[in-house]
VMD Tcl script that builds the backbone (N, CA, C; Angstrom):
set m [mol new atoms 192]
animate dup $m
set s [atomselect $m all]
$s set {name element resname resid chain x y z} {
  {N N UNK 1 A 0.884 -0.956 -0.093}
  {CA C UNK 1 A -0.217 -0.376 -0.102}
  {C C UNK 1 A 0.881 1.364 0.118}
  {N N UNK 2 A 0.697 2.384 -0.622}
  {CA C UNK 2 A 1.440 3.461 -0.837}
  {C C UNK 2 A 1.101 4.433 -0.183}
  {N N UNK 3 A 2.263 5.126 0.902}
  {CA C UNK 3 A 1.675 6.199 1.048}
  {C C UNK 3 A 0.803 7.609 1.293}
  {N N UNK 4 A -0.136 8.074 1.364}
  {CA C UNK 4 A -1.366 9.346 1.149}
  {C C UNK 4 A 0.020 10.048 0.622}
  {N N UNK 5 A -0.016 10.843 -0.180}
  {CA C UNK 5 A 1.289 12.461 -0.842}
  {C C UNK 5 A 0.317 13.857 -0.273}
  {N N UNK 6 A 0.798 14.404 0.472}
  {CA C UNK 6 A 0.037 16.085 0.204}
  {C C UNK 6 A 0.176 16.936 -0.739}
  {N N UNK 7 A -0.340 17.568 -1.242}
  {CA C UNK 7 A -1.038 17.953 -2.975}
  {C C UNK 7 A -0.022 19.034 -2.380}
  {N N UNK 8 A -0.124 20.405 -3.084}
  {CA C UNK 8 A -0.266 22.277 -3.554}
  {C C UNK 8 A -0.456 22.732 -2.894}
  {N N UNK 9 A 0.519 23.460 -1.956}
  {CA C UNK 9 A -0.404 24.259 -1.053}
  {C C UNK 9 A -1.288 24.873 -1.626}
  {N N UNK 10 A -1.853 25.256 -0.779}
  {CA C UNK 10 A -3.359 25.738 -0.760}
  {C C UNK 10 A -3.523 27.251 -0.068}
  {N N UNK 11 A -4.484 28.091 -0.668}
  {CA C UNK 11 A -4.436 29.749 -0.308}
  {C C UNK 11 A -5.062 29.275 1.374}
  {N N UNK 12 A -4.409 29.970 2.695}
  {CA C UNK 12 A -4.801 30.020 3.763}
  {C C UNK 12 A -6.178 30.644 3.720}
  {N N UNK 13 A -7.174 29.821 4.700}
  {CA C UNK 13 A -8.689 29.841 4.551}
  {C C UNK 13 A -8.861 30.996 5.750}
  {N N UNK 14 A -7.599 31.515 6.379}
  {CA C UNK 14 A -8.385 32.339 7.231}
  {C C UNK 14 A -8.536 33.819 6.801}
  {N N UNK 15 A -6.953 34.023 6.163}
  {CA C UNK 15 A -6.655 35.049 5.320}
  {C C UNK 15 A -6.783 35.197 3.630}
  {N N UNK 16 A -7.537 34.170 3.407}
  {CA C UNK 16 A -7.579 34.185 1.693}
  {C C UNK 16 A -6.311 34.525 1.371}
  {N N UNK 17 A -5.435 34.375 1.448}
  {CA C UNK 17 A -4.414 35.237 0.577}
  {C C UNK 17 A -3.603 36.305 0.973}
  {N N UNK 18 A -4.191 36.731 1.939}
  {CA C UNK 18 A -3.336 38.168 2.300}
  {C C UNK 18 A -2.897 38.200 3.612}
  {N N UNK 19 A -1.796 37.349 4.142}
  {CA C UNK 19 A -1.405 37.003 5.197}
  {C C UNK 19 A -0.503 38.454 6.282}
  {N N UNK 20 A -0.371 39.896 5.377}
  {CA C UNK 20 A -0.626 40.122 6.556}
  {C C UNK 20 A -0.213 42.015 6.201}
  {N N UNK 21 A -1.895 42.244 7.406}
  {CA C UNK 21 A -2.406 43.513 6.596}
  {C C UNK 21 A -1.530 44.553 8.071}
  {N N UNK 22 A -2.283 45.789 7.356}
  {CA C UNK 22 A -1.858 47.248 8.128}
  {C C UNK 22 A -3.217 47.684 8.606}
  {N N UNK 23 A -2.437 47.519 10.034}
  {CA C UNK 23 A -4.092 48.705 11.312}
  {C C UNK 23 A -3.744 49.925 11.725}
  {N N UNK 24 A -4.685 50.778 11.620}
  {CA C UNK 24 A -4.084 52.196 11.977}
  {C C UNK 24 A -4.384 52.498 13.228}
  {N N UNK 25 A -3.655 52.272 13.910}
  {CA C UNK 25 A -4.218 52.876 15.134}
  {C C UNK 25 A -4.995 54.146 15.617}
  {N N UNK 26 A -4.997 54.846 15.182}
  {CA C UNK 26 A -6.257 56.030 15.402}
  {C C UNK 26 A -4.725 56.859 15.409}
  {N N UNK 27 A -5.198 58.219 15.123}
  {CA C UNK 27 A -4.459 59.534 15.441}
  {C C UNK 27 A -3.264 59.695 14.334}
  {N N UNK 28 A -2.536 60.522 13.835}
  {CA C UNK 28 A -0.981 60.776 13.788}
  {C C UNK 28 A -0.127 61.056 14.283}
  {N N UNK 29 A 1.081 60.461 13.603}
  {CA C UNK 29 A 2.312 61.705 14.027}
  {C C UNK 29 A 2.656 62.931 13.738}
  {N N UNK 30 A 3.987 62.550 14.666}
  {CA C UNK 30 A 3.998 64.357 14.498}
  {C C UNK 30 A 3.838 65.190 12.509}
  {N N UNK 31 A 4.388 64.128 11.801}
  {CA C UNK 31 A 4.674 64.695 10.802}
  {C C UNK 31 A 3.318 64.834 9.381}
  {N N UNK 32 A 1.661 64.132 10.535}
  {CA C UNK 32 A 1.000 64.207 9.761}
  {C C UNK 32 A 0.824 62.779 9.392}
  {N N UNK 33 A 1.369 62.084 8.949}
  {CA C UNK 33 A 0.938 60.336 9.209}
  {C C UNK 33 A 0.439 59.587 9.854}
  {N N UNK 34 A -0.791 58.257 9.496}
  {CA C UNK 34 A -1.459 57.621 9.797}
  {C C UNK 34 A -0.593 56.842 10.560}
  {N N UNK 35 A -0.878 56.178 12.264}
  {CA C UNK 35 A -0.149 55.232 12.631}
  {C C UNK 35 A -0.138 54.274 12.486}
  {N N UNK 36 A 0.586 53.248 12.113}
  {CA C UNK 36 A -0.063 51.683 11.446}
  {C C UNK 36 A 0.639 50.573 12.180}
  {N N UNK 37 A 0.744 49.673 12.638}
  {CA C UNK 37 A 0.978 48.519 12.166}
  {C C UNK 37 A 1.115 47.979 11.521}
  {N N UNK 38 A 2.376 46.358 11.686}
  {CA C UNK 38 A 1.798 45.695 10.709}
  {C C UNK 38 A 0.553 44.134 10.960}
  {N N UNK 39 A 0.489 43.404 10.810}
  {CA C UNK 39 A -0.398 42.258 11.636}
  {C C UNK 39 A -0.096 40.947 10.671}
  {N N UNK 40 A -0.045 40.131 11.221}
  {CA C UNK 40 A 0.380 39.119 10.613}
  {C C UNK 40 A -0.666 37.669 10.498}
  {N N UNK 41 A -1.210 36.403 9.486}
  {CA C UNK 41 A -2.162 35.732 9.638}
  {C C UNK 41 A -1.581 34.815 10.854}
  {N N UNK 42 A -2.109 34.497 12.237}
  {CA C UNK 42 A -1.574 33.519 13.152}
  {C C UNK 42 A -1.454 32.339 13.191}
  {N N UNK 43 A -2.730 31.897 11.475}
  {CA C UNK 43 A -2.655 29.930 10.882}
  {C C UNK 43 A -1.404 30.197 10.226}
  {N N UNK 44 A -1.321 30.880 9.420}
  {CA C UNK 44 A -0.479 30.815 7.909}
  {C C UNK 44 A 1.436 31.215 8.919}
  {N N UNK 45 A 0.777 32.281 9.379}
  {CA C UNK 45 A 2.388 33.165 9.781}
  {C C UNK 45 A 2.795 33.330 9.232}
  {N N UNK 46 A 2.269 34.242 8.417}
  {CA C UNK 46 A 2.751 35.163 6.878}
  {C C UNK 46 A 3.155 34.691 5.717}
  {N N UNK 47 A 2.682 33.097 5.635}
  {CA C UNK 47 A 2.711 33.244 4.087}
  {C C UNK 47 A 1.926 33.001 2.855}
  {N N UNK 48 A 0.443 33.237 3.430}
  {CA C UNK 48 A -0.584 33.205 2.944}
  {C C UNK 48 A -0.617 31.559 1.619}
  {N N UNK 49 A 0.075 30.582 2.622}
  {CA C UNK 49 A -0.792 29.548 2.231}
  {C C UNK 49 A -0.473 28.946 3.089}
  {N N UNK 50 A -1.151 27.733 2.806}
  {CA C UNK 50 A -1.414 26.172 4.146}
  {C C UNK 50 A -0.822 24.507 3.384}
  {N N UNK 51 A 0.008 24.076 3.781}
  {CA C UNK 51 A -0.405 22.389 2.780}
  {C C UNK 51 A -1.503 21.678 3.516}
  {N N UNK 52 A -1.920 21.179 2.224}
  {CA C UNK 52 A -2.871 20.736 1.965}
  {C C UNK 52 A -3.214 19.838 2.531}
  {N N UNK 53 A -4.701 19.184 2.846}
  {CA C UNK 53 A -5.278 18.747 3.948}
  {C C UNK 53 A -4.697 16.543 3.498}
  {N N UNK 54 A -3.910 16.172 4.603}
  {CA C UNK 54 A -3.906 14.714 4.445}
  {C C UNK 54 A -5.437 14.097 4.129}
  {N N UNK 55 A -5.969 12.697 3.516}
  {CA C UNK 55 A -7.089 12.515 3.538}
  {C C UNK 55 A -6.328 10.940 3.931}
  {N N UNK 56 A -7.100 10.660 5.018}
  {CA C UNK 56 A -6.715 9.087 5.330}
  {C C UNK 56 A -8.394 8.503 5.340}
  {N N UNK 57 A -8.079 7.378 4.956}
  {CA C UNK 57 A -9.154 6.430 4.945}
  {C C UNK 57 A -9.396 5.081 5.256}
  {N N UNK 58 A -10.303 5.351 7.100}
  {CA C UNK 58 A -10.095 4.249 7.751}
  {C C UNK 58 A -11.209 3.207 7.781}
  {N N UNK 59 A -10.781 1.861 7.722}
  {CA C UNK 59 A -11.504 0.809 7.268}
  {C C UNK 59 A -12.028 0.388 8.255}
  {N N UNK 60 A -12.778 -0.100 8.393}
  {CA C UNK 60 A -13.356 -0.922 10.036}
  {C C UNK 60 A -13.401 -2.279 9.329}
  {N N UNK 61 A -12.497 -3.029 10.380}
  {CA C UNK 61 A -12.289 -4.896 9.991}
  {C C UNK 61 A -13.355 -5.350 11.078}
  {N N UNK 62 A -13.900 -5.780 10.382}
  {CA C UNK 62 A -15.033 -7.110 10.982}
  {C C UNK 62 A -14.754 -8.020 11.295}
  {N N UNK 63 A -15.108 -8.836 12.422}
  {CA C UNK 63 A -14.213 -9.907 12.964}
  {C C UNK 63 A -15.750 -11.303 12.318}
  {N N UNK 64 A -14.942 -11.959 11.541}
  {CA C UNK 64 A -15.622 -13.229 10.948}
  {C C UNK 64 A -16.516 -14.535 12.035}
}
mol reanalyze $m
mol bondsrecalc $m
mol representation Tube
mol addrep $m
């Protein structure tokens, strides 16, 4: 029996491929620019992709 293989990486379902976003903190700095921070997706860690799910099939064995 061969081992199940993983397929190509897929787009992260939590961030939909937008792994890093800028969020405004409100207010402006002394030069008049918005204060922002960069936030990364906690699931894909900023890559935008996730490994394909491995599919395991378990067959129940019935005693004869």
